[in-house]
Phi, psi and omega in degrees: 000133179285165175306117185302326183297342181266351184280134174284162178307312180303312178294323178299316180298318178301310180298317181299314177304323179291322177303306181302312178304315181298313180295322178289337182293336178075006184252029180246135177303155184298318179297318179292325179299314178300316178296322179292322179298316178296318178294316180300321177295323176290320177299316181298313181301321178295314179297321181292324177296317181293321178293319179297318180297317177294316178302320175297319180293319180294319182296336180280345185285133175248145178260143177274179182299338175275359182085002179264149177304125189251354182152200180226153173236154181295144176266125179255142174088006180255000000 
């Protein structure tokens, strides 16, 4: 598995979907299943972090009187 920090959300989701398919197939040896499960857990955590990061960026965007983005403001409570 490549370094998670360099994976985009989309690439991590693709890898996670592959892990899920492999595990659901039932045709994976026990040791490989455990490794796939661990990989899946790491990918899930990475995707959740990327989503939170994106949500924080969106929450920071402020709109001007014309309805267009006018800047950003600190996000409190996140």
